[in-house]
N, C-alpha and C positions, 0 to 999 in steps of 0.2 A: 504494500500500500504506500502511496506517495507520502513520504515524510515519516513513516512509522516503521522503525527498524525491526520491531517484533514481527511484523508481517512480511517485510522484505526478506527476512532471513529464514522463513519457514519453508524448508524443503525445496526451495527454488521454484515453487508453484506460483504462477501468475495470479494476481487478484482477479476474481470474477468481476465482470462489468456490472455496474448498477448497485454495488454494495455500499452501505454506509455503516460504519462500525461504531461501537461505544466510544472508542478512543477519539473519534472526531467530536462527539458530544463533550467528552472530557476536555479536549483542547479548546473548544469554542465557548463552553459554558462554565465548566467547573474551574478550569485553570485560569480563566479570566474573571473569576469572582462574580459571575452573573447568575448563578444558580439561585432560584427562589425557594428551593427545598419543598416542592409540592409533592414529590413522590411519583409523578406521572411516569417517568422512565422506568421505575421499578415495577409499577403496576402493569404497564403495557407489555413488558418483555415476555414473549410467549414461551421462552425456554427457561424462565426463572433464573436467568444468569446474573441479575442485578439484585443487590440488597442494600440496606442502609448501614453505613459504617458506624460502629459504636463509638469510634474515636472522633469522627468528624461530623456525624449526622448528615453526611452527604452520600449520594449513590456511589457504589463501588462494584466492580466486576468480581463475582465470586465463582463463576464458571466460564467456560469458553464462550466468547461472543460469536454468534452465527452470522453477523452482518445483515440482519433482517431489516435494518433501518428504522424500526418502529420507535426506538428511544429518541432518535433524532426527529422523526416526523411528528411526534406528539408532544415534544417539549415546548412549553410556552415561551422559552427563550431561544429556541432553535427553529425547527421546521413547522411548528404548528401554525396553520393558517386560521385567522380569526373566523373565517366563514364556517369552519368545521364545528364551531361552538354554537352556531345559530340554529334556530328552529325554522327550517325552510317553510314557506307559506303553504306549499303544496303537500307537505307531509307532517307539518307541525300540529299540535293539539288545538282544538277549537273550544271556545266557551260561548254558549248560547248561539252556536252556529257560525260564529265569527272567529277568524284566525287571531291568535294572540300576537302575531307579528304585523306591524304596519310600518312600512318603510324600513330603512336599514336599522338593525338592532343597535348600532352604535350611536344613533341619534337620540337626543333627549334622554329620558329615563330608560329607554329601551321598551320592551314589551311589558306593560303594566295594565292589569285589568282591574285591580283594586289596590287601595293604599290605606294604611291605618297607622295611628300611633297606638302602641300596645304595651301592656304590662300585666304581670301576674296578679290575679285577684288576692291570692293568699301570700304572695311574696316568696322569694326563693333566697335562702341564706347564701351569701357570698356571690350572688348573681350580679351581672353588670346591666345597668340600664333597664331595670324592671323585670328581668328574668323571663323575657318572652320566649327565647329559643328553648330554654330548659323546660318551660311549661308546655310548649307545643310538642316537644319530643316525649315528655312524660305522658301527655294525653294520648299520643299515638301508640305508645307501648301499652297503656292501660286498655285501649280499645282493640288491641291486637292487629293494628294496621301495619305496624313494623315490628320486627323481631330484635332490632338493635340499631344503634346509631354510632357512627364514627365521630368522636368528639376528642377534646384535649383534656387530660387530667393532670394533676400535679405529679411530677416525678417522685418516685418512692425513695430516691437516693438522698440521704441527708446533706450531701455536699452540693445539691442542685435545687435550693429553694427558689420558687417562682419559675421553674422550668416546666413548660407544658410538654406532654408526650401524648402521642396518638393512642387511642384505645377504642374498643368497641363496647359501648355500654349496653347492657341487656336488661337493666332493672332501674327502678326509680332511685335506689340508693347509689348506684354507679353514676347516674346522671347528676345527682346532688353533689357527688364528689368532684364532678367535672364542671360545676357551675362557675361562672366568672370568666374573665378573659386572660389569656397569656399572650404576650407580645413577641413570642418567637415562633417560627415555623416548625412543624413537627413531621414533615414527610408523610402527611396524613394518608395519602392514597396508597402508600405501602401497607397500611393497616387493613386494606381490603383482602389481604390473605387471611381468611378467617378459619384456616384449617384447625386451629386449636381453640376456637371460640365455641362455646356450647350453643349452637344454633340449629334449627331444623334443616333438613337436606336442601330445601329451596328457600333460603332466607330472604327476607325483605328488609333492606337497610336504608337508613337515612345517612347522609353525609353532611356535616357542618364544616365549612372550610372557607378559606379566602378565595377571592375571585379567580386567581390563577389556578388554584386546585380545582375549582368547578370547571374552568376552561378545559383542563386536561381530562377530567372525568367525562364531560359532555362529548368531547371529541372521540374518546374511546367508546362511548356508548353508541356513537354513530357508525363505528367501524364494523365491517362484516366478518370479523374474525375474533376468536377467543384470545384472552390475555393471560395465559398461564394459570397460576393458582389464585390470582386476584379476581374476586367476584364483582367485577364491574357490572355484570348483568343483574346483580341482586339489588342494585341501588334504585329505589323507587321514589326518593325525595332528596332534593339538594337544597341546602340553605347556605347562601353566600353571606359572609360577614363583610359589611362595607369596609374597605381597606385602602389606604393610600400607601402604606409600607409596613413591612414586618422587620423585626430586629434579629440579629444574631444574639443568642442567649448570653454567651460569654461577654460579648461587647457591651450589651445593655446592663445586665444585672451585675456582672462581676467588675468590668472595667469602669463603666460610667457611674453606676450607683454605689457599689461597694468601695472601689479603690479611689475614685476621684471625688466622690461626695460623702464618703464615710457613712453610707447607709447600710446597716446590717440587713441583708435580705430576709433572714429568719424572723426579724421583727416587723416585717411589712404585712399590713392587713389588706391593702388595696393598691393597685397600680392602674392608672386610667389615662387614656389619651382622648381628650375632647376639646373642642374649640381651639385647636391648634396648640394645646399645651399638654405636657406630660406631668402628671401629679403622682406623688407617692405618699401614702398615709400609713402610719404605724398602728399597731393594735390598740394603743391608748387614744387613738383619734388625732394625734399630732400630725399635721401636714409638714413633711420634711423636705419635699421637693415640689416645686411649682415653677416650671420653666417652659419656654417655647419648645415644641417638639423638635424644631430644627437644631437645637443645641445638642441633640442626640443623633444627628444625622450620621456621624461616624460609626455608629453601631448598627445602622440600618443595612439590610441586604441591598447590595448595589443593583441587583437585577430588578428590584422594585421600582427603581427610577424609570425603567422602560415601560412600565405597565400603564395602560390607559383604560382599565376596566375597574375603576373604583366602585362602581355600582353592581358588579356581579351580574351582568346581563344574561348570562346563560343559565342561571339558577331558577328553581321553582319559586323560591322565596329569597328576597334580599333583605337583610336586617342590619340595622345599626343605629347609633344614637343621633347621627346628623339629621336635622330636620324635625326633631321632637323635643319636648320639654325634658328637663332633668328627671331621671327615674323612669323614662319611657323609651321605647324603641320605635323607630320608623320601620314599617313592614311593607315591602313592595311585593304584591302577589303577581306572579308573572305567568303562571300556567294553571291548567285545571288541577294538576296534582298539588300545586301550592294552595289552591283555593279549598280543595277537599281537606288538606291537612289543617288549615286554619279553622274550617268549620268544625272539625273534630274537637279542637281545643277551645272553641269559642266560649264555652261556659266557664272555663278556667281563666279567661283573659278579660281584661278591660280593654275595649277598643274605642278609639276616638278618631274622628275624621278631621284631624288638624295637622297633617304633615306639611311642613314647609318645603315644598318641592323646589322653590328657588334656591334654598340653601343647599339642597342636594345637587342641583345643576351647577351652582357656583363652584363647589368643591370638585365636581366631575370635570369642569372646564379647566380648573387649576391642575388637576391630575393629568389631563391631556397635554397641557402646555409643558409640564415637567417631562412627560414622556418624549415629546418632540425634541426638547432641548437635549435630553439624554441620548437620543438617537441621532443627534447632529444635524437636524433639519428644522427649519421654522416654516410652518404652513399657516393657513388661516386658522386662528385659534378657535373659531366657532365651527369649523368644518369637521366632517367625520374623519376618523383616523383609521386607515387600513395599513397593514404591514405587508410589504412585498418580500416574503421569505425566500423567493427564488434567489434574491441577492445574497443570501447566506452562502450560496454555493461559490461565491468569489473566494479565492484562496490568497493568503498572504504568506510569502516566503515558503510556499509549498506545504504548509502545515496547518496554520490557524485559519478559522473561518470567522468572518466579521459581518455584522449586519449593515447593509446599506438599504435603508428602509424608508417607509412613508410614501405611499402613492395614493392618489385620490381618484 
């Protein structure tokens, strides 16, 4: 293979044409610090050749790569085309006889059929912004609509306070332990290998994730082939958490909070990012950090700068604090599956029709401008953003691939 000694030296056999290997993804995304730790490459590998490294929390090759190209094709920072995450009008779900898609999904809020401000009627201990997501998932488990949900729970390791790890919750108690937000990525889609999870033979799963995780999942669901051990086919509901960036755990919790600001993570009750500020509160209620989130940019995943999907347009439900009053979540219902899920949980939720859509659109526009700047081009800040991933095939020095993107 061009530029890869390990392939060039194997038995003198020429590389088959049309192959793309994991090493290319490694060179273009991992080695350039652009990985957003979504887990798509691990989940899509049909030969189960990829896993999550315990040391780095990044994908690594654990068996021979077959050169099937899928890790490249489905990576949100490599070959994934935005169109693969859309619900095409001719085959997408309909509500009351009308398609959920009108115009390009990248425009405005995307496909939205209902919108609410929501919070739990009974409250959820440790929850963020009213506990709407935990309440919805708990109601679906109680109703038997789902058998489990991919969520983030606190790490069990004592040296990793405030680190979220991906898990499949199958009970209310497990959901309660996962309540609240963690601001590090968890390679969530890798958790779709449910081989060791007590689930029925044909499980029905919900996935809660960042927009990039939902992008990868949606694209895999559109693909006409299986994805190894990872049960992409079992996902019946997706919930995207509104997101402008995620953080590296060691960078945020250890370097920025513990080392630079003297905050003991074990003594922290709550970390929140809202209104452009990051706040940290101790168990005694003392606010020990209240700074602009940009002050922590050095701890953010660099690949997040390229993302223009703050709103999670490919999900069934998009949920976040932006656009709602404190203690409430904005809920954008995008599909029939999302509407059914909210209906099941409706008696456990307070719902109000007062979402500030202008606030959502302003932050979405800012996210798009940031993505354009990161990708090296400036276009109409109000225009739709598309990514020409064919340009990723340009090679630099015969080894690395770089994005030359943005077409309209």
